[in-house]
C-alpha positions as CSV (number, residue, x, y, z in Angstrom):
1,X,-28.1,-2.3,19.0
2,X,-30.4,0.6,18.1
3,X,-30.3,2.3,14.6
4,X,-28.6,5.3,16.1
5,X,-25.8,3.3,17.8
6,X,-25.5,1.2,14.6
7,X,-25.0,4.3,12.5
8,X,-22.5,5.6,15.0
9,X,-20.6,2.3,14.8
10,X,-20.5,2.7,11.0
11,X,-19.2,6.3,11.5
12,X,-16.4,5.1,13.8
13,X,-15.4,2.4,11.4
14,X,-15.5,4.8,8.5
15,X,-13.3,7.3,10.3
16,X,-10.8,4.6,11.0
17,X,-10.7,3.5,7.4
18,X,-10.7,7.1,6.1
19,X,-7.7,8.0,8.3
20,X,-5.7,5.1,6.7
21,X,-6.6,6.2,3.2
22,X,-5.8,9.8,4.0
23,X,-2.3,8.9,5.2
24,X,-1.7,7.0,2.0
25,X,-3.0,10.0,0.0
26,X,-0.5,12.2,1.8
27,X,2.3,10.1,0.4
28,X,0.9,10.5,-3.1
29,X,0.7,14.3,-2.6
30,X,4.3,14.8,-1.4
31,X,5.8,13.1,-4.5
32,X,3.2,14.7,-6.8
33,X,4.1,18.2,-5.6
34,X,7.8,17.6,-6.1
35,X,7.8,15.7,-9.4
36,X,4.4,16.0,-10.9
37,X,4.0,12.2,-11.1
38,X,1.8,9.6,-9.4
39,X,3.9,7.1,-7.4
40,X,2.0,3.9,-7.9
41,X,4.4,2.1,-5.5
42,X,3.1,4.1,-2.6
43,X,0.9,1.2,-1.4
44,X,3.9,-1.0,-1.3
45,X,5.6,1.5,1.1
46,X,2.6,1.0,3.4
47,X,2.8,-2.8,3.0
48,X,6.6,-2.8,3.7
49,X,6.0,-0.7,6.9
50,X,3.6,-3.2,8.3
51,X,5.6,-6.3,7.3
52,X,8.8,-4.8,8.6
53,X,7.2,-4.0,12.0
54,X,5.9,-7.5,12.3
55,X,9.4,-8.9,11.5
56,X,11.2,-6.7,13.9
57,X,8.8,-7.1,16.8
58,X,7.8,-10.8,16.5
59,X,10.9,-12.4,15.0
60,X,13.8,-10.2,16.2
61,X,11.8,-9.4,19.4
62,X,12.6,-5.7,19.4
63,X,10.4,-3.6,21.8
64,X,7.4,-2.1,20.1
65,X,8.7,1.5,20.3
66,X,12.1,0.5,18.8
67,X,10.4,-1.6,16.1
68,X,8.2,1.4,15.2
69,X,11.0,3.8,14.5
70,X,13.3,1.3,13.0
71,X,10.6,0.1,10.6
72,X,10.0,3.7,9.5
73,X,13.7,4.3,9.1
74,X,14.2,1.2,7.0
75,X,11.3,1.9,4.6
76,X,12.4,5.5,4.3
77,X,15.8,4.3,3.2
78,X,14.2,2.0,0.7
79,X,12.2,4.9,-0.7
80,X,15.4,7.0,-1.0
81,X,17.3,4.1,-2.6
82,X,14.5,3.6,-5.1
83,X,14.7,7.3,-6.1
84,X,18.5,7.2,-6.4
85,X,18.5,4.0,-8.5
86,X,15.5,4.5,-10.8
87,X,14.5,8.2,-10.9
88,X,17.7,10.2,-10.3
89,X,19.8,8.9,-13.3
90,X,17.1,9.8,-15.9
91,X,17.6,13.0,-17.9
92,X,14.4,14.9,-18.5
93,X,12.1,11.9,-18.4
94,X,8.5,12.2,-19.4
95,X,5.8,11.9,-16.8
96,X,4.5,8.6,-18.3
97,X,8.0,7.1,-18.2
98,X,8.2,8.0,-14.5
99,X,4.8,6.5,-13.8
100,X,5.8,3.3,-15.6
101,X,8.9,3.1,-13.4
102,X,6.8,3.3,-10.2
103,X,4.6,0.5,-11.5
104,X,7.6,-1.6,-12.1
105,X,8.8,-0.7,-8.5
106,X,5.5,-1.8,-7.1
107,X,5.8,-5.2,-8.8
108,X,9.4,-5.5,-7.5
109,X,8.5,-4.6,-3.9
110,X,5.6,-6.9,-3.9
111,X,7.6,-9.8,-5.3
112,X,10.4,-9.1,-2.8
113,X,7.9,-9.1,0.1
114,X,6.4,-12.4,-1.0
115,X,9.9,-13.9,-1.3
116,X,10.9,-12.6,2.1
117,X,7.8,-13.3,4.1
118,X,5.7,-15.7,2.0
119,X,2.0,-15.5,1.2
120,X,0.8,-15.7,4.8
121,X,-1.2,-13.0,6.6
122,X,0.4,-11.4,9.6
123,X,-0.9,-9.7,12.7
124,X,0.5,-7.3,15.2
125,X,-0.6,-6.7,18.8
126,X,-2.5,-3.4,19.4
127,X,-0.4,-0.6,20.9
128,X,-2.4,-0.4,24.1
129,X,-4.7,-3.4,24.5
130,X,-7.7,-4.9,22.7
131,X,-10.5,-3.8,25.1
132,X,-12.9,-1.6,23.1
133,X,-14.2,1.7,24.4
134,X,-18.0,2.1,24.5
135,X,-19.4,5.4,23.3
136,X,-23.2,5.9,23.1
137,X,-23.8,2.2,22.4
138,X,-21.1,1.9,19.8
139,X,-17.5,0.7,20.4
140,X,-14.2,2.0,19.2
141,X,-10.9,0.1,19.5
142,X,-8.0,1.7,21.3
143,X,-5.9,1.2,18.2
144,X,-8.3,3.5,16.3
145,X,-7.4,6.3,18.7
146,X,-3.7,5.6,18.0
147,X,-4.4,5.8,14.3
148,X,-6.2,9.2,14.7
149,X,-3.5,10.5,17.0
150,X,-0.6,9.6,14.7
151,X,-2.4,10.9,11.7
152,X,-2.9,14.2,13.4
153,X,0.7,14.3,14.5
154,X,1.8,13.6,10.9
155,X,-0.4,16.4,9.5
156,X,1.0,18.9,12.1
157,X,4.5,17.7,11.3
158,X,4.0,18.3,7.6
159,X,2.5,21.7,8.2
160,X,5.4,22.8,10.4
161,X,7.9,21.2,8.0
162,X,6.7,22.9,4.8
163,X,6.0,26.3,6.4
164,X,8.8,26.8,8.8
165,X,11.9,24.9,7.6
166,X,14.2,25.9,4.7
167,X,14.0,22.4,3.3
168,X,10.3,22.4,3.4
169,X,10.1,25.8,1.8
170,X,12.5,24.6,-0.9
171,X,10.3,21.6,-1.6
172,X,7.3,24.0,-1.9
173,X,9.2,26.1,-4.3
174,X,9.9,23.1,-6.5
175,X,6.2,22.3,-6.4
176,X,5.3,25.8,-7.5
177,X,7.9,26.1,-10.3
178,X,10.8,23.7,-10.6
179,X,12.6,25.9,-13.2
180,X,12.5,29.0,-11.1
181,X,13.5,27.0,-8.0
182,X,16.6,25.7,-9.9
183,X,17.5,29.2,-11.0
184,X,17.6,30.5,-7.4
185,X,20.0,27.7,-6.3
186,X,17.7,25.0,-5.1
187,X,18.9,21.5,-5.9
188,X,15.7,20.1,-7.4
189,X,17.0,16.5,-7.6
190,X,17.8,16.6,-3.9
191,X,14.2,17.8,-3.2
192,X,12.9,14.9,-5.3
193,X,15.0,12.5,-3.2
194,X,13.6,13.9,0.0
195,X,10.1,13.7,-1.3
196,X,10.4,10.0,-2.0
197,X,12.1,9.4,1.4
198,X,9.4,11.4,3.2
199,X,6.6,9.7,1.3
200,X,8.0,6.3,2.1
201,X,8.3,7.2,5.8
202,X,4.7,8.3,5.9
203,X,3.5,5.2,4.0
204,X,5.5,3.0,6.5
205,X,3.8,4.8,9.4
206,X,0.4,4.1,8.0
207,X,1.3,0.5,7.4
208,X,2.5,0.0,11.0
209,X,-0.6,1.6,12.7
210,X,-3.2,-0.3,10.6
211,X,-1.7,-3.8,10.9
212,X,-3.2,-4.5,14.3
213,X,-6.6,-3.8,12.9
214,X,-6.5,-4.9,9.2
215,X,-3.7,-7.5,9.3
216,X,-1.0,-7.4,6.6
217,X,0.3,-9.5,3.8
218,X,2.5,-9.0,0.7
219,X,-0.4,-8.2,-1.6
220,X,-2.2,-5.6,0.6
221,X,-0.4,-2.6,-0.9
222,X,-2.2,-2.6,-4.3
223,X,-5.7,-2.0,-3.0
224,X,-4.4,0.6,-0.5
225,X,-2.7,2.4,-3.4
226,X,-5.9,2.5,-5.4
227,X,-7.9,3.8,-2.4
228,X,-5.2,6.3,-1.5
229,X,-5.0,7.6,-5.1
230,X,-8.8,7.9,-5.2
231,X,-8.7,9.9,-2.0
232,X,-5.9,12.1,-3.3
233,X,-7.9,12.9,-6.5
234,X,-11.1,13.6,-4.6
235,X,-9.3,15.9,-2.2
236,X,-7.3,17.6,-4.9
237,X,-3.9,16.3,-5.9
238,X,-1.3,18.2,-3.9
239,X,-3.7,19.3,-1.1
240,X,-2.9,17.7,2.2
241,X,-6.0,19.1,3.9
242,X,-8.0,17.8,1.0
243,X,-6.5,14.3,1.4
244,X,-7.6,14.1,5.0
245,X,-11.2,15.4,4.3
246,X,-11.5,13.1,1.3
247,X,-10.2,10.2,3.3
248,X,-13.0,10.6,5.8
249,X,-15.6,11.0,3.1
250,X,-14.5,7.8,1.3
251,X,-14.1,5.9,4.5
252,X,-17.5,6.8,5.9
253,X,-19.1,6.1,2.5
254,X,-17.5,2.6,2.4
255,X,-18.5,1.8,5.9
256,X,-22.1,2.9,5.3
257,X,-22.3,1.1,2.0
258,X,-20.9,-2.1,3.5
259,X,-23.2,-1.9,6.5
260,X,-26.5,-0.7,4.9
261,X,-26.2,-2.2,1.4
262,X,-23.6,-5.0,0.9
263,X,-20.0,-5.5,1.9
264,X,-19.5,-6.7,-1.7
265,X,-19.7,-3.1,-2.9
266,X,-17.2,-1.7,-0.4
267,X,-14.1,-1.7,-2.7
268,X,-16.1,-0.4,-5.7
269,X,-17.2,2.8,-3.9
270,X,-13.8,4.5,-4.0
271,X,-13.5,3.7,-7.7
272,X,-17.0,5.0,-8.5
273,X,-16.2,8.2,-6.6
274,X,-12.9,8.6,-8.5
275,X,-14.7,8.3,-11.8
276,X,-17.4,10.8,-10.8
277,X,-14.8,13.3,-9.6
278,X,-12.8,13.0,-12.8
279,X,-15.9,13.7,-14.8
280,X,-17.4,16.5,-12.7
281,X,-14.5,18.2,-11.0
282,X,-11.1,16.9,-12.1
283,X,-9.3,19.3,-9.7
284,X,-10.9,17.7,-6.7
285,X,-12.7,19.2,-3.7
286,X,-9.8,21.5,-2.5
287,X,-7.4,21.3,-5.4
288,X,-6.6,24.1,-7.9
289,X,-7.7,23.8,-11.5
290,X,-4.1,24.0,-12.5
291,X,-1.0,22.9,-10.8
292,X,1.6,25.5,-10.4
């Protein structure tokens, strides 16, 4: 393999990884915009999506398409139930209290997954075969094209939802000013519920589409949450476009670092970038200096 095709291969790998991180970051942004908190259980929604898809398609033997939508639905309901049980009953909680609750939820979800599925690593068949596609001497898996396509569809859905639906506009109003939104008749607590449900659904989607490539186990969510949060901060918390751009940046940096330097540094790259951003530009690449 020539140097050019090798670099192209690293680029393809980085785009795949970056798309995954970008979708995790989208989940962070949705809840951050509605509540102002960082949901540290977001990685567990990704893990649950992948594990649920494996269970429904390999154990219960549902068709792939049915398993896909049922897995998203189940994890969405889990996210909504979590908000109703742990967030909704609180009266004017502090941000730190809410963050601690999400940490506790992360531990609970991880423990529940370990109890339900054990400590084994699970795989899932690719959506459309395993034969790689060759491009200029580099190869790309068909599943990578599914990941990119579903990520694009998710971003388009979010744009249409937030700009052209009453519910989406109400959630944006809560993001801009929760007090003013409440004064004009918007049920802020309902918007928070929807944000958790939507975030869980997007996380589950990410978990399903990455499992054929990365495999899945009960402990996978923690690192995905760290990487997704790093991407969300780099892109600017609350900026969905920033999340996608930052996801590609982190993914490509990880791939190049692992290929050209050492794979041992791969997981550290996102953390180093996170620290640099916090020191140099806390608002991120496309974020505002202040949240509305």
